[in-house]
N, C-alpha and C positions, 0 to 999 in steps of 0.2 A: 440680376435679382434672384433668378432661379438658382444660380450657382451659390449665392450667399445662403439661401434657405437650405440648400442641400448640405452645406458645410455646418450650419447651425443644427440641423437634424442629426448629422453624424456625431457632432460634439455632444449633443444631449444624450444620444444612445451610449456613447463611450463613458460619459459621466455616470449614467445609470448602471452600466456594467461594473465600473470601478467601485461604486457604492455597494453593489451586490457582493462583490468579491471581498470588500473590506468587512462587511457584516459576517460573512462566512469565516474569514480568518480570525476575526475577533472572538467569535464563538469557539474557535479551536484553541486560542491562546489564553483568554481571560480566566477560564476555570483553573488553569495551572498557575497563573499569576496569583489568584486568590488563595489557592492552597499553599503556595510557597510563602506568601506573606503571613498567613495564619501560623504556619510552622515556625518561621523565623522570629516571630514575636511571641512565641510560646515555648515549645520544647526543643527547638533546633535553631539557636541564634546564629545568624550569618554575620560575617565581617561586613562593615558598611561598604567597602570597596567592591566586594563580590556581589552584594545586593544591587549596587548601582550598575555594575557591569551586566548583571542579569536583566535589569529593567531596560537598559539601553539596548541590549541584545534582543529583548522581546519586541521593542519598537521596530528594530531593523527586520526582525522575523515577520512581523505583521505586514509591514510595507512590502517586503520581499515576496512573501507568499501571495499577497494581493496582486502584484504585478505579474508574478510568475504564472498563477492560475489563469489570469486574463490572457497572457501571452500564449499559453498552451491552447486555450479555447480558440483564439484567433488564428493560430498558425498550425499547431500539431494536429488538431482534429480534422481540418480540411485536407491537409496533406495525407493523413492516414486513410480517410475515406476515398480520396481521389486515387491514391496508389492502389488500394485494395480493389476498387472497381476496375481500374485500368488493366492491372496485371491479370485479373481473372478473365476479362474479356479477350485478352490475347490468346487464351486457350493453349498456351505453350507451357507445359509443366516445368521444363528446365528454367525458363525465365521467371516463373512464379516462385520457384524454390530459391533461386539466386537473390531475387529482390527481397523476399521475405527474410532471408538470413541477414542480408545487409542492413535492412531496416531494424530488425531486432538488435543487432550488434551496436549500431551507432546510436540508437535511442537510449539503450541501457547505459552507455558511457556517460550520457548527460544526466542520468538520474541523480538528483541531489541526495536522496536517502542513502544511496550506495556510496557516494562520496563521503558522507558522514561516517558510515560504518567502516569504510576502508581506512579512514584516518585514526580509528580506534583499535584496529586489529594489529597486534604486535608482530614484529619480525617478518611480515610479508610486505614488500613495497606496495604502496597504494596502487600504482599502475598495473602491477602483476595481478593483484586481486581483481581490479576493475575489468581488465581485459579478459581474464578467465571467466568471470561471471557473464560478461557481455557475449562471449562465445557460446556459453551454455544457453543463454536466452535465445540467441539466433538459431541454434540447432532445434530447440524445442518449440520455437514459434513456427518453424518449418513443419514439425510434427503436428502442431495444431492445425496448420493449413491443410495438410494431407488428411487429417481426420474429417475436416469439413467437406473436402472434395469427395472423399470415398465413404462418407456416412458411417464412420466407425463410432461405436458407442463410447462415450467419455468414461463411464464407470469402469469398463474393461481396461482401457488404457491407464487410468489412474492406479488401478489395482496392480497391474504388472510393473509399472514404473516405480511405485513406492516399495514394492517388494525388492526391486533392484537397489533402490536407495538404502534401505535398511540392511540389506545383505552386504553392500559395500561399506557401510558405516562401521561394521564390526571389524574391518581390516585396516582402518586408518587410525593414526595417532589420536588419542583422546582430546588433544588441544584443538583439533580442527572440527570436531563434530558439531559443537554448539555454533561456531562461526559459520559453518556450512548451512545450517538450518536458518540462522539469522539472515544470511545472504538471500535465501529464497523469499524471506519476508520483506526485506527492504527494497528488493529489485522492483517489485510491483508497487511503485510509488506514484507520486503526482505527475511525473513525466511519462512513464511507460504505460500506465493504465489507460489514460485517455487516448493515447496513440494506438495501442493494441486493440482497444474496444472499437475505435473508429475503423481500424483495418478490418476487424471482423464484420462490422456493419456493411462496409464496402463490398466485402466478398460475398456475404449472404444476400445482398441486395439484388444480385442477378439471378438468384435461385427462386423458383416459384413453388417449391414443394412445401409441405406443411411443417417439415422439420427445420426449415431455414432459420426461423426465429430462435429455436432452441440451440442450434449449432452456432449462432452468433456469439453465444457465451461459451466459456471454456478455454479461450485463447490464453487468458491471464493465468488460469489454473495450470495449464501445461507449461507455460513460460516460467512459472515460479519453481518448477521442478529442476529446470536446467541449471540454475545457479547452485543448487544443493549438490547435484552430481558433479558439476565442474570443479567446485571447491574440494569435494572429496577426492576427486582424481588428482587435483593439484597437490593435495597433501601426500599423495603417493610418489609424486615425481619431484616435488620441491621440498628440500630439507634445509630449513633455516638452522643457523648455528645455535640459536636460542629461541624458544617460544615463550619466554617469560614476558609478562606484561610490564612495561615501564611506565610507572605512574607519572602523568604530566604534572607540571608545576601549577599550583593555584596562583593566579596573578596577585601581586601585592600592589594595591592602588592607594596612593597617599592623598591625591587631590583630583579635581576635575580635569586638569590638564593631562595628568598621567592616564586617566580613564580614556580620554580621547585618543592619546598616542597609541594605546594598546589596540584600539579599533582601526586607527589610521594605518598601522603597520600591516594589518590583515587585508585591507582592501586591494592593494596591488597584486598580492599573491592570488587572491580568488578571482580577480579580473582576468588574469592570465590563464588560470586553470579552467574557468568557464568558457573563455574564448576558444581554447583548444578542444574542449568537450563539444561545443556546439558547431564547430567548423565542419565536421563530417556530415552532419544533418543538412547544413546549408549547401554544401557541395553536391550531395546526393539529390537534393530538391532541384538545384539549378540544372544538373544533367538530365534529370527526369523531365523537367519542363522543356528543355531544348529538344529532346527526342520526341516526346508525345504531344507537347503544346496543348495541354488539356485546359489550362486555366487562363481566364481573361485578365486584362491589365488591372481592373478594379480589384479582383481577388488577389492578384500578386502583391499589390500595394498593401492590402489588409494583412497578408501573411508576413510581409517585410516588417510592418509595424509590430505584429505579434512576436516576431523574433527579437526585436529590440526590447519589448517588455519582458520576454523570457530571460534574456541576458541580464538586464538590470535586476530583475527579481531574484535570479539565482545568486548573483554577486552579493546582494544585500542579505539574502537568506543564509548563505553559508558563512558570511562574516559574523552576523548576529549569533548564529548557532555555535560556531566554533570558539568565538572569543568571549561571548557572554553567557549563553544558555548552558552549554555543557559543563563548564567549570562549576556553575552554581548547583546543577544537578548532582555532580560528583561530590562536592563539598557537603551538600545537604545529606546525601546518603551516608557519608562518613560520620557526620555529627549524630544522626539518629541512631546508627548502629553502634556508636561508641558509648552510649549511655548504659546504665546498669540494666535497663529493661529492653534488651535488644529485640525481643519479639514484637515490640510495638511497631516495628517496621513492616510487619505482615499486614495488619489492618490499614496502615497508612498507604502502603503500596496498593491495596485493594481499592481504597478511596480514590487515589490518583488514577488508577486504571479505569474505574467506573466513569469518571468525568472525561478522561482523555478520549475514550471511544465515542462517547456521546457528542463530543465536540469536533471530531474529525469531519471536515467538510464533505469528504466522499461518502461518509455514512448517510448523510441526508439524501444524497442521490440514490443510494442503494435502497434505503427504506421506502422511498417513494416508488422505486421501480418494482419492488415486491408487492406493494399495495396495489399497484396498477395490474400486475400479472394475476393476482388473486381476486381481482374485482372487489377489493375492500374487505375480503374475509379475514385477511391478516393485516391489521392496521400498521401504519408506520410507527405509532407509539409502542405497540407490542413488540415490533421488530427491534426498535431502538433499546427498549428496556431489556430484552433478552440478550442482546449483544453486550450491553453494559454489565449485566450480571455475569455473563460468561467471561468477559475480559477481566473483570474484578477478581473472579476466582483464579484465572490463569496468572494474574499478577501476584496474588497471594501465594500460589504454588511456586512462582519464580523466586519470591523472597525467601520462602522456605528452603529452596535449593541453595540460595546464597548463604544462609545461616548454617545449613547442615552438610552441604557438599554432595547431596544425592545426585546421581547421574541423571542427565537429561533424558536418557533412554526410558527411565521409569515413568516419564510423563508423555513423551512424544509417541512412543510405540503404541501404548493403549489408546491415546487420543486419535491417532490416525487410523488405528484398527477399527474403532467405533465409527469414524467418519466414512471409511470405505465400506463397512458392512451396511450402514444406512443408505449408501448410494444405490443399493440394489432394491430398496423398498420405497423410495420416494420418487415423485415425478422427476423426469430427467432434467427439466429446466431448473429445478431447485438444486440439484447436485451441481450443475454448471455454475449457477449463481453463488452457491456456498463456497466452492473452491476458488472462484474468482475473487470473492470478497475477503479472503484471507489477507490479501495485500491492502484492502481498504482499512481494516482495523489497525494494522501495523503501519500507520502513516508517519508523517514527519515528526509528530510529537513523541512517538515511541523511540525512534532512533536518536532524537536530540535530547531527550530528557530522561526517559526510563532507563535506557542502557547506561548512561553515565551515573544515574542514581544507583543502579545495581552495582556498578564497578566501585563507586565510593563506599558502599556498605561492605562489599567484599574486602576492600582494603582494611577497614576497621576490624573485621572479625578474623583477618589473617587467612582467608580462603584462597583457592586457586582461581584467579580472576578469569583466565581464559576458559576454564571448564565450568565454573560456577556462576559467574556473572553474565557471560555471553549465553545466549539462548532465550533472553527475555523477549526479543522480537519474534522468535519462532513460537514461543508459547502464546503470544498475543495473536499471531497469524493463524494458529491452529484452532482457536475457539470458534470462529464463525463457521468452520466446516461442519461442526456438530450442531451448533445452535440453529443455523438456517435450515439444515436438513430436518431437524426436529420440527421446526415450524412447517416445513413442507409436508411432513408426516401428519401433523395436526390438520393442515389444509386438506389433505387427502381424506382423512377420517371425517372431517366436517362435510366435505363435498358428498361423500358416500351417504352420510347420515341424512343430509338434506334431500338427496335423491330418493332415499328410502321413505322419508317422511312425505315427500310429494307423491310418491307411488301409493302410499297408504291412504293419503287424502283423496287421491283420484279414485281408488278402489272403494272407499267409504261413500264418496259422492255417487259412484255408479250403483252401489247397493241401495241407495235411497230412491233411485228412479223407479217409478211404478212399472210393473211387468208389461202393461199394455203399451207404454211409451218405449220400452226396450224393444218390443216386437216391431213398432213403427220404425225405430232407428235401424 
């Protein structure tokens, strides 16, 4: 009887978790569905086959992201926290460095956003790009670990590293620059962020000093620099015969059977691809458990179930995205940019950007986090609104780049310069959260819809796709660095003002006390 009650309890909890993840995923996808439907029934008509593929792809994306995010919560987060705590307790620096690098490397390989980007980058084989990015994340995750252990200020490290990034960028071929910055944005996605954040919590948990909480942030910030540098270095050693973008074919769908066959052909390919991606994580965890034996049988079963959810979710996600979502975004961009009023794509891009960032599931987590840290002085509503406005502006600028061909340097360099200058004037924890949150804003929807949308528009206007369309993810990832630090500055000013007001009230109250009472006091 007790066993049956336990099973019913677990089933109920699982059902609640699935419903929660479904709501989060629907909030991420439904605004884009609504915008696309409004556009396709007004100024940008879509072919019926493409629209049906988009809708079916959206269904697969919703189910896939629901299962994937649940799987990450059940499996990746416990593994990250356990490994972080365990390797720090060993107090062997060489072992901590080795494990951190391996973790960063293998988790990045499984990142779905990176897989999506790699499939769109021309002339570089997918695995070459994925492995080089994974190597960069591994190296810089080690740098983030050393920062935590030796109490190095994050702002100083960011300043030095971004100076190196921009100095190196001036020596690489122009076709690689936007791709490199996009790689930094997509790497910190739904797979890596929960795992790396959990690793930081695990490492900081054994520290008792007052900076431990602040230092638990910043791992994602440094890890996102690694892919930028690794792709820039790759451009110096890897010389493809051609860097021209080859436009993919828009699927021609005559009936419902053809629609299903297009998706059915994609399933086996992604089942194999995801199995290869997740295998290193599973092997690492099995070896870790055999050596350290930290987890009990009940926890191991939970992690195994989480891995199954993660696998199924990734297969559905990538199939829906690559077969249905991306072609629709690409075609929509072409149709809008092909009309006589090309500039209308700027406000449309801004509207899409506004709703995409408001709907990203990770943004809800971030806004609540900041509200808790500031004790409600900066509300989640104000945080969400400022992020939405910032990303809307960045999408408008990205569409201007597509139409005019202005170099990404004119946007990225001033943006990062402002962010780095702000880092010396705001509370440290806001700088860490701001640079961590760049990956939050550039979530799955950016890589799967906005980038193809920009590519399609660039095709219509006859621009250089690699130089002008790529960079959208980087622009979106850059905005929170400025927005959140400005909120941190507002919070600091508010705090000082409140302290001053309280001091003035206390002084006024003291002045009203009669002299004889003051003498008695």
